[in-house]
C-alpha positions as CSV (number, residue, x, y, z in Angstrom):
1,M,-37.6,20.9,59.3
2,H,-36.8,20.6,55.6
3,K,-33.3,19.3,56.4
4,T,-34.7,16.7,58.8
5,R,-37.1,15.4,56.1
6,V,-34.2,15.1,53.7
7,L,-32.1,13.1,56.2
8,L,-35.0,10.8,56.9
9,A,-35.6,10.2,53.2
10,R,-32.0,9.3,52.8
11,R,-32.2,6.8,55.6
12,M,-35.3,5.0,54.3
13,K,-34.9,2.3,51.6
14,I,-37.5,1.3,49.1
15,C,-38.6,-2.4,49.4
16,A,-36.6,-4.3,46.8
17,P,-38.1,-6.8,44.2
18,G,-38.7,-10.2,45.8
19,Y,-39.7,-8.5,49.1
20,Y,-42.6,-6.5,50.6
21,C,-42.9,-4.0,53.5
22,D,-46.4,-4.1,55.0
23,T,-45.8,-2.3,58.3
24,A,-45.0,1.3,59.1
25,G,-41.6,1.8,60.7
26,A,-40.2,-1.5,59.3
27,T,-36.5,-2.0,59.9
28,S,-36.2,-4.8,57.3
29,P,-38.2,-6.1,54.3
30,K,-40.0,-9.4,54.3
31,P,-39.0,-11.9,51.7
32,C,-41.5,-13.5,49.4
33,P,-41.7,-17.3,50.3
34,T,-40.4,-20.1,48.2
35,G,-42.4,-20.9,45.2
36,T,-43.2,-17.2,44.6
37,Y,-41.7,-14.1,43.1
38,N,-42.2,-10.4,43.0
39,P,-40.7,-8.4,40.1
40,N,-41.6,-5.0,41.6
41,A,-40.0,-2.6,44.0
42,G,-41.9,-0.8,46.8
43,S,-44.4,-3.6,47.4
44,I,-46.6,-3.0,50.5
45,S,-48.4,-6.4,50.8
46,S,-47.6,-10.1,50.7
47,E,-50.2,-10.2,47.9
48,A,-47.4,-8.8,45.7
49,C,-45.7,-12.2,45.9
50,V,-47.0,-14.2,42.9
51,K,-46.9,-18.0,42.8
52,C,-44.6,-19.4,40.1
53,P,-46.7,-20.7,37.2
54,V,-46.5,-24.4,36.1
55,G,-43.3,-25.0,34.2
56,W,-41.4,-22.8,36.7
57,Y,-40.2,-23.1,40.3
58,K,-38.3,-21.2,43.0
59,P,-36.5,-23.0,45.8
60,S,-35.4,-19.9,47.7
61,T,-37.1,-16.9,49.3
62,G,-36.9,-13.2,48.3
63,Q,-36.8,-13.7,44.5
64,S,-37.7,-11.3,41.8
65,S,-38.3,-14.1,39.2
66,C,-38.9,-17.8,39.0
67,S,-36.5,-20.4,37.5
68,S,-37.7,-22.2,34.4
69,C,-37.9,-26.0,34.7
70,T,-34.8,-27.5,33.1
71,P,-34.7,-30.2,30.4
72,G,-35.1,-33.7,32.0
73,H,-37.6,-32.2,34.5
74,Y,-41.1,-30.9,34.9
75,C,-43.0,-28.5,37.2
76,D,-46.7,-29.4,37.3
77,V,-47.8,-27.4,40.4
78,V,-48.4,-23.7,40.7
79,G,-46.0,-22.4,43.3
80,D,-43.5,-25.3,42.9
81,T,-40.5,-25.0,45.1
82,S,-38.5,-27.6,43.2
83,E,-38.5,-29.4,39.9
84,N,-39.5,-33.0,39.4
85,S,-37.1,-35.4,37.7
86,C,-38.2,-37.5,34.8
87,P,-37.8,-41.1,35.8
88,A,-35.2,-43.5,34.6
89,G,-36.0,-44.9,31.2
90,T,-37.4,-41.5,30.0
91,Y,-36.1,-38.2,28.8
92,N,-37.3,-34.6,28.2
93,S,-35.4,-32.4,25.9
94,N,-37.5,-29.3,26.6
95,G,-37.4,-26.7,29.3
96,R,-40.5,-25.2,31.1
97,S,-42.4,-28.5,31.0
98,A,-45.6,-28.4,33.0
99,S,-46.5,-32.0,33.1
100,S,-45.0,-35.5,33.7
101,R,-46.3,-36.3,30.2
102,A,-43.4,-34.3,28.9
103,C,-41.2,-37.2,30.0
104,I,-40.9,-39.5,26.9
105,N,-40.0,-43.2,27.1
106,C,-36.6,-44.0,25.6
107,P,-37.1,-45.7,22.2
108,L,-35.8,-49.1,21.2
109,G,-32.0,-49.1,20.8
110,S,-31.5,-46.6,23.7
111,Y,-31.8,-46.5,27.5
112,N,-31.5,-44.2,30.5
113,E,-30.2,-45.5,33.8
114,N,-30.5,-42.1,35.6
115,I,-33.3,-39.8,36.4
116,G,-33.7,-36.2,35.1
117,Q,-32.1,-36.7,31.7
118,S,-32.6,-34.5,28.6
119,S,-31.7,-37.4,26.2
120,C,-31.3,-41.1,26.1
121,N,-28.1,-43.1,25.9
122,T,-27.5,-45.0,22.6
123,C,-27.1,-48.7,23.1
124,A,-23.4,-49.3,22.9
125,P,-21.8,-51.8,20.4
126,G,-21.9,-55.3,21.9
127,H,-25.2,-54.6,23.6
128,Y,-28.9,-54.4,22.7
129,C,-31.9,-52.5,24.1
130,D,-35.1,-54.3,23.2
131,T,-37.6,-52.5,25.5
132,V,-39.2,-49.1,25.2
133,G,-38.3,-47.1,28.3
134,G,-35.3,-49.3,29.1
135,I,-33.2,-48.4,32.1
136,S,-30.2,-50.5,31.1
137,Q,-28.6,-52.2,28.1
138,S,-28.2,-56.0,27.8
139,L,-24.9,-57.6,26.9
140,Y,-24.9,-60.1,24.0
141,P,-24.2,-63.7,24.9
142,T,-20.6,-64.9,25.2
143,G,-19.2,-66.1,21.9
144,T,-21.1,-63.5,20.0
145,Y,-20.5,-59.9,18.9
146,N,-22.1,-56.9,17.3
147,P,-20.0,-53.9,16.2
148,N,-23.0,-51.6,15.8
149,G,-24.8,-49.4,18.2
150,D,-28.6,-48.8,18.4
151,S,-29.2,-52.5,18.4
152,I,-32.8,-53.4,19.3
153,S,-32.7,-57.2,19.4
154,S,-30.6,-60.1,20.8
155,Q,-30.9,-61.6,17.3
156,D,-28.6,-58.8,15.9
157,C,-25.5,-60.6,17.2
158,V,-23.1,-62.8,15.2
159,K,-21.2,-65.9,16.5
160,C,-17.5,-65.6,16.6
161,P,-15.8,-67.7,13.8
162,V,-13.3,-70.5,14.7
163,G,-10.0,-69.1,15.7
164,M,-11.6,-66.3,17.7
165,Y,-13.6,-65.8,20.9
166,T,-15.1,-63.1,23.1
167,Q,-13.5,-62.0,26.3
168,D,-15.0,-60.6,29.6
169,D,-17.6,-57.9,28.9
170,E,-16.4,-57.0,25.4
171,R,-19.0,-58.0,22.8
172,S,-18.3,-55.4,20.1
173,S,-15.8,-57.7,18.3
174,C,-14.2,-61.1,18.7
175,I,-10.5,-61.4,19.4
176,N,-8.0,-63.8,18.0
177,C,-7.2,-66.9,20.0
178,I,-4.0,-66.0,21.9
179,L,-0.6,-67.7,21.8
180,G,-0.7,-71.1,23.5
181,Y,-4.4,-71.5,22.9
182,Y,-6.8,-72.6,20.2
183,C,-10.5,-71.9,19.4
184,D,-12.0,-74.8,17.5
185,T,-15.7,-74.0,17.7
186,I,-18.0,-71.4,16.3
187,G,-19.2,-69.0,19.0
188,A,-16.4,-69.8,21.4
189,A,-16.8,-68.1,24.8
190,D,-13.3,-69.1,25.9
191,A,-10.0,-70.1,24.4
192,K,-8.8,-73.7,25.0
193,P,-5.2,-74.0,26.3
194,C,-2.7,-76.3,24.7
195,P,-1.9,-79.1,27.1
196,A,1.3,-79.3,29.1
197,G,4.1,-80.7,27.0
198,T,3.0,-78.7,24.0
199,F,3.1,-75.1,22.7
200,S,1.5,-72.9,20.1
201,P,3.5,-69.9,18.8
202,N,0.6,-68.6,16.6
203,I,-2.5,-66.5,17.2
204,G,-5.9,-67.4,15.8
205,S,-5.4,-71.1,16.0
206,N,-8.6,-73.0,15.2
207,S,-7.6,-76.6,16.0
208,S,-5.9,-78.6,18.7
209,Q,-3.5,-79.7,16.0
210,A,-1.9,-76.2,16.3
211,C,-0.5,-77.4,19.6
212,I,3.0,-78.7,18.9
213,E,4.8,-81.2,21.1
214,C,7.9,-79.9,22.8
215,P,11.0,-81.3,21.0
216,V,13.6,-83.3,22.9
217,G,15.8,-80.9,24.9
218,S,12.9,-78.9,26.1
219,Y,9.7,-79.2,28.1
220,S,6.5,-77.4,29.1
221,E,5.1,-78.0,32.6
222,N,2.0,-75.8,32.3
223,A,-0.8,-75.6,29.8
224,G,-1.3,-72.6,27.5
225,Q,2.3,-72.0,26.5
226,S,3.6,-70.1,23.5
227,S,7.0,-71.7,23.7
228,C,8.8,-74.6,25.4
229,T,11.4,-74.2,28.1
230,T,14.9,-75.3,27.3
231,C,16.2,-78.0,29.6
232,M,18.4,-76.4,32.2
233,P,21.9,-77.4,33.3
234,G,21.8,-80.4,35.6
235,Y,18.8,-81.9,33.7
236,F,18.0,-83.6,30.5
237,C,14.8,-83.9,28.4
238,D,14.9,-87.1,26.3
239,T,11.2,-87.4,25.3
240,V,9.1,-85.5,22.8
241,G,6.2,-83.6,24.7
242,A,8.0,-83.6,28.0
243,T,6.2,-81.9,30.9
244,D,9.1,-81.9,33.3
245,P,12.9,-82.1,32.9
246,K,14.7,-85.2,34.3
247,P,17.4,-84.5,36.9
248,C,20.9,-85.9,36.5
249,S,21.4,-88.4,39.4
250,K,23.5,-87.9,42.5
251,G,27.2,-88.1,41.8
252,T,26.8,-86.6,38.4
253,Y,26.5,-83.2,36.8
254,N,25.6,-81.5,33.5
255,P,26.9,-78.0,32.7
256,N,24.9,-77.7,29.5
257,M,21.4,-76.5,28.5
258,G,19.1,-78.4,26.2
259,S,20.4,-81.8,26.9
260,I,18.5,-84.6,25.1
261,T,19.9,-87.7,26.8
262,S,21.0,-89.0,30.2
263,E,24.4,-89.4,28.6
264,A,24.8,-85.7,29.1
265,C,25.1,-86.3,32.8
266,I,28.8,-86.6,33.6
267,K,30.2,-88.5,36.6
268,C,31.9,-86.4,39.2
269,P,35.7,-87.0,38.9
270,I,37.9,-88.1,41.8
271,G,38.3,-85.3,44.3
272,S,34.7,-84.1,44.0
273,Y,31.2,-85.3,44.7
274,N,27.5,-84.5,44.4
275,E,25.0,-85.3,47.2
276,N,22.0,-83.9,45.3
277,S,20.5,-84.7,41.9
278,G,20.0,-82.1,39.2
279,Q,23.4,-80.3,39.6
280,S,25.3,-78.3,37.0
281,E,28.7,-78.8,38.7
282,C,30.3,-81.1,41.3
283,K,31.4,-80.0,44.7
284,T,35.1,-80.0,45.6
285,C,36.1,-82.4,48.4
286,T,36.4,-80.4,51.6
287,L,39.2,-80.1,54.1
288,G,39.5,-83.2,56.3
289,H,37.9,-85.4,53.6
290,Y,38.8,-87.2,50.5
291,C,36.9,-88.4,47.4
292,D,38.6,-91.4,45.9
293,E,35.8,-92.7,43.7
294,V,34.2,-91.5,40.4
295,A,30.6,-90.4,40.9
296,A,30.9,-90.0,44.6
297,T,27.8,-88.8,46.4
298,S,29.5,-87.8,49.6
299,P,33.1,-87.1,50.8
300,K,34.9,-89.6,53.1
301,P,36.3,-88.3,56.4
302,S,40.0,-88.7,57.3
303,R,40.6,-91.7,59.6
304,I,40.8,-91.2,63.3
305,G,44.2,-89.8,64.3
306,A,44.8,-88.2,60.9
307,Y,44.0,-85.0,59.2
308,N,43.8,-83.6,55.7
309,P,44.7,-80.0,55.1
310,Y,43.9,-80.1,51.4
311,I,40.8,-79.5,49.4
312,G,39.9,-81.7,46.4
313,S,41.8,-84.7,47.8
314,G,41.3,-87.9,45.7
315,S,43.0,-90.4,48.0
316,S,43.2,-91.4,51.6
317,E,47.0,-91.1,51.3
318,T,46.6,-87.4,51.5
319,C,45.5,-87.8,55.1
320,I,48.4,-87.1,57.5
321,V,48.9,-88.8,60.8
322,C,48.7,-86.4,63.7
323,P,52.1,-86.0,65.4
324,I,52.8,-87.1,69.0
325,G,51.2,-84.8,71.4
326,A,48.5,-83.5,68.9
């Protein structure tokens, strides 16, 4: 009999903390429900499960203790199963808070876009936060900047000086006017491009006078350029401030870059031609043809009954009469 009691005792388990066993012959313990806890072992009634006090919560069953409400949250109900988040625009740096009054509005110069925060975000440079309990920061107007954080007013910004402007969403500083552009007004929101036919090799230009006309031998077909394009072979640029190169005419060519006059266009010699304008070299007269004129725009075919086996022919005399039977 004694041995049997020992074996039975070994098989029985004491109800663990977080549980209770209120029936004889129980095969498993019953967990305390969510929002409650039980720190004691061997409990025999559900009354052993104690509701979590305010400032605490418990989302799961069978717990021996409650969880303290975390910073950025509050637990204002006895037996809370979850913590409540402080709303956007507020913060709570303390734990175990028992009331929504623990959520404090973000002061001027700060904001909170998310719920459940333990601190507020400092207003970033280039922005201002002018409302208590703000949920976002405001960007300073284009053409202005502010390098400081914690700004509380739209009046804290400074206009960009001439030669500078603001770009995109960056308002913490102004940037120098870029190459090919100029900024001639205070508080510029955009840089102005130098017109086609001009260029500006400098940054920080504060006047349209910084735009220099392209010299002869070069051109600029687009606005906002930092340099001019050298006139390419087959073309010439004979005017200051050119926006396009001028092509050498058909029957001529120009092998050089940077040409400043139409005299750079050379007539194709006898034995060659150019059917297109703007060429850097002439085409050699093809088989079966001859080119007997200077500045030819097309080759001449051999006469009927004759052929020409040579390339680069400069005379009709190179055409050979077909033999009898051919």
